[in-house]
C-alpha positions in Angstrom: 85.3 71.6 115.7 86.0 73.6 118.9 86.9 77.3 118.8 88.9 78.3 121.9 88.8 81.8 123.4 91.1 83.2 126.0 91.3 86.5 127.8 93.7 87.5 125.1 91.0 86.8 122.5 93.1 84.1 120.9 90.9 82.1 118.6 92.1 79.0 116.9 90.6 75.9 115.2 92.4 72.8 116.5 92.6 70.0 113.9 94.7 66.9 113.6 97.4 68.6 111.5 101.1 68.9 112.3 102.8 72.2 112.7 102.9 73.6 109.1 106.4 75.1 108.8 109.2 72.7 108.7 112.5 73.7 107.2 113.3 71.5 104.2 116.7 70.2 103.2 118.5 72.0 100.4 117.5 70.4 97.1 117.9 71.8 93.7 117.3 70.8 90.1 114.2 69.7 88.1 111.5 67.7 89.8 108.9 65.3 88.3 105.7 66.0 90.0 102.1 64.7 89.4 99.1 67.0 90.0 100.8 69.6 92.1 99.3 72.2 94.5 101.7 75.1 95.2 100.5 76.9 98.4 101.4 79.6 100.8 99.9 80.0 104.2 100.8 82.0 107.3 98.2 81.4 110.0 96.9 78.1 108.5 93.7 79.1 106.7 94.9 78.4 103.2 97.0 75.4 104.3 93.9 73.7 105.7 92.1 74.1 102.4 95.1 73.1 100.3 95.7 69.9 102.3 92.0 69.0 102.2 92.0 69.2 98.4 95.3 67.4 98.1 94.3 64.5 100.4 90.9 64.1 98.6 92.3 63.8 95.1 95.9 62.6 95.6 97.7 65.8 94.9 101.3 66.5 95.8 101.6 69.8 97.8 104.5 72.2 97.5 104.9 74.7 100.3 106.2 77.8 98.5 108.6 79.0 101.3 110.2 75.6 101.4 110.5 75.5 97.6 112.3 78.9 97.8 114.6 77.7 100.5 115.5 74.6 98.5 115.8 76.3 95.2 113.0 74.1 93.7 111.8 76.2 90.8 111.8 73.6 87.9 108.9 71.1 87.6 107.6 68.7 84.9 104.1 67.8 84.2 102.6 65.2 81.9 99.9 66.0 79.4 96.6 66.8 81.2 98.0 66.8 84.7 96.7 69.3 87.3 98.5 72.3 88.7 97.0 74.5 91.4 97.9 77.6 93.3 96.4 78.3 96.8 97.3 81.5 98.7 95.8 84.1 101.0 94.9 87.5 99.6 97.3 90.2 100.9 96.1 93.7 100.3 93.8 92.5 97.5 96.8 91.0 95.6 98.6 87.6 95.7 101.3 87.8 98.5 104.7 89.1 97.4 106.3 85.7 98.2 104.0 83.9 95.8 104.6 86.4 93.1 108.4 86.2 93.5 108.2 82.4 93.4 106.2 82.5 90.1 108.8 84.8 88.5 111.4 82.0 88.8 109.0 79.0 88.3 109.6 76.8 85.3 107.0 74.1 84.5 107.7 71.8 81.6 104.4 70.6 80.0 102.5 73.7 81.3 100.7 74.3 78.1 99.0 70.9 78.2 98.1 71.0 81.9 94.9 71.9 83.8 95.5 75.0 86.0 93.3 76.2 88.8 93.7 78.6 91.7 92.1 79.4 95.0 92.6 82.3 97.4 91.4 82.8 100.9 90.3 86.2 102.2 88.7 87.8 105.2 86.2 89.8 103.1 86.9 90.1 99.4 89.9 89.6 97.1 89.6 92.3 94.5 91.5 91.5 91.3 94.0 89.1 93.0 93.2 86.4 90.4 93.7 88.8 87.5 97.1 89.7 88.9 97.9 86.0 89.4 97.1 85.1 85.8 99.2 88.1 84.5 102.1 86.6 86.6 101.5 83.1 85.2 101.2 84.1 81.6 104.9 84.2 80.9 105.1 80.7 82.3 102.6 79.3 79.8 100.0 78.9 82.5 96.5 80.3 83.0 94.3 79.4 85.9 91.0 78.7 84.2 89.0 77.6 87.3 89.1 80.2 90.1 87.8 80.3 93.7 87.9 82.6 96.6 87.0 81.2 100.1 86.1 83.5 103.0 88.1 82.5 106.1 88.7 84.2 109.5 90.4 87.6 109.4 94.0 87.7 110.4 95.3 91.2 109.4 94.9 93.5 112.3 97.3 96.4 111.8 94.9 99.0 110.5 92.4 100.9 112.7 89.3 99.3 111.2 90.7 95.7 111.0 90.3 93.1 113.8 90.1 89.4 114.2 86.6 88.0 113.7 84.3 87.2 116.6 84.0 83.6 117.7 80.6 83.4 116.1 81.9 84.7 112.8 84.9 82.3 112.9 82.5 79.4 113.2 80.3 80.7 110.4 83.2 81.3 108.0 84.9 77.9 108.6 81.6 76.1 108.5 80.7 77.7 105.2 84.2 76.9 103.8 83.8 73.2 104.9 80.4 73.0 103.1 82.0 74.4 99.9 85.0 72.1 99.8 83.3 69.0 98.3 82.2 71.0 95.3 85.6 72.6 94.8 87.3 69.2 95.2 85.0 67.6 92.6 85.5 70.4 90.1 89.3 70.1 90.4 89.2 66.3 90.3 87.2 66.4 87.1 89.3 69.2 85.6 86.3 71.4 85.0 87.2 74.6 83.3 85.7 78.1 83.3 84.4 78.0 86.9 84.8 81.5 88.5 83.5 81.8 92.0 85.1 85.0 93.4 84.3 87.6 96.0 85.8 90.6 94.2 84.1 93.3 96.3 82.3 96.4 95.1 85.3 98.2 93.5 87.9 95.5 92.8 90.2 97.6 90.7 90.3 100.3 93.4 91.0 97.7 96.0 93.8 95.9 94.1 95.5 98.6 92.1 95.2 101.7 94.2 94.8 100.7 97.9 96.4 97.3 97.4 99.2 98.8 95.3 100.0 101.3 98.2 99.7 98.6 100.8 102.0 96.1 99.1 104.6 98.6 98.2 104.7 100.6 101.5 103.2 98.6 104.3 104.7 95.1 103.8 107.7 95.2 106.1 108.9 94.4 109.6 109.5 98.0 110.6 107.1 98.0 113.6 107.5 94.5 115.0 108.5 94.5 118.6 108.5 92.0 121.6 107.8 92.6 125.2 110.8 90.9 126.8 109.1 90.9 130.2 106.3 88.7 128.8 108.2 86.6 126.2 108.7 83.0 127.3 111.6 82.5 124.8 109.9 79.5 123.1 111.2 80.3 119.6 107.8 79.6 117.9 107.8 83.0 116.2 111.1 82.1 114.4 109.8 78.6 113.7 106.7 79.8 111.9 108.2 82.7 110.0 108.0 81.7 106.3 110.9 83.9 105.2 113.4 83.2 108.1 113.3 86.8 109.1 113.5 86.2 112.9 116.4 85.0 115.0 117.0 84.6 118.7 115.1 84.2 122.0 113.6 86.7 122.5 113.1 87.4 118.8 115.0 89.9 116.7 113.6 90.8 113.3 116.4 90.9 110.7 115.1 93.7 108.5 116.3 91.8 105.5 113.6 93.0 103.1 111.9 89.6 103.0 109.1 90.1 105.5 105.6 89.4 104.1 103.7 91.1 107.0 101.8 87.8 107.3 101.7 88.2 111.1 102.4 84.5 111.8 104.8 85.5 114.5 102.2 87.7 116.1 99.3 85.2 115.9 101.3 82.1 117.0 102.9 83.8 120.0 101.5 81.8 123.0 101.7 84.8 125.4 100.8 87.7 123.1 104.2 89.2 123.6 104.7 90.4 120.0 103.2 93.5 118.5 103.3 95.5 115.2 102.6 99.0 116.3 100.7 100.1 119.4 97.2 99.2 118.3 98.0 95.5 117.9 98.8 95.2 121.6 95.0 95.3 122.2 93.9 93.2 119.2 93.1 89.5 119.2 95.0 86.5 117.8 93.9 83.8 115.5 95.5 80.7 113.9 94.1 77.5 112.3 95.4 74.0 112.5 97.8 73.8 115.4 
């Protein structure tokens, strides 16, 4: 695995994966699915892990933004089948897009299924899994096997947050690769009660106080801007936006209330033309799996 650095401090992990965000056709109704993984990923960290697990044990993956676009909220499982949730931690909570999807999710046969969950995070994830299970409870689901996996940092909008160094990117991805066989085996064997989480020193403070403020006040597209003199009008930012919040070349943010502040538009820009506030103009970029 090669990590590429440029003068813009862009760091990415090239793998033999296609571009992740393809618009699905509009499909609605109930779907029969075997051993599903519902996942959300913005810059590719979580997608890489979800697809590795899916390929190893023959799971069907459901990309949550496409399921929302298609109105695919109803699924059916047979007794004992697996259902998993993979997502990045956003502000020590599950991303808002994941939580909104779960509100509408209906899974027939949920009570007899094996449910597990995995979250990626740059440092720690607080009580994100506790929040996830509270959201899942009305659906008759509880994730009994829980993992957090440290992956390269992508949120760079606060003064103390930056992309990881090249050395740290290598270390985190290498450690994640070493953990994956054990995670895959546990999910394949439907092992219950495994809890391997990096909650941090004060998880309730992180998730319910700091994270509560972050997710209610800072998840928006208010400060996104583009340097039109630098922009090459490639349209990649609109292509990778998971909530279709960007139009045009150069891009225009729609301010439609759907932005997840995932920063995919920022990180995938090939010329570093996009910013979210002044400080991000001098920050690095990172993505996985182009």
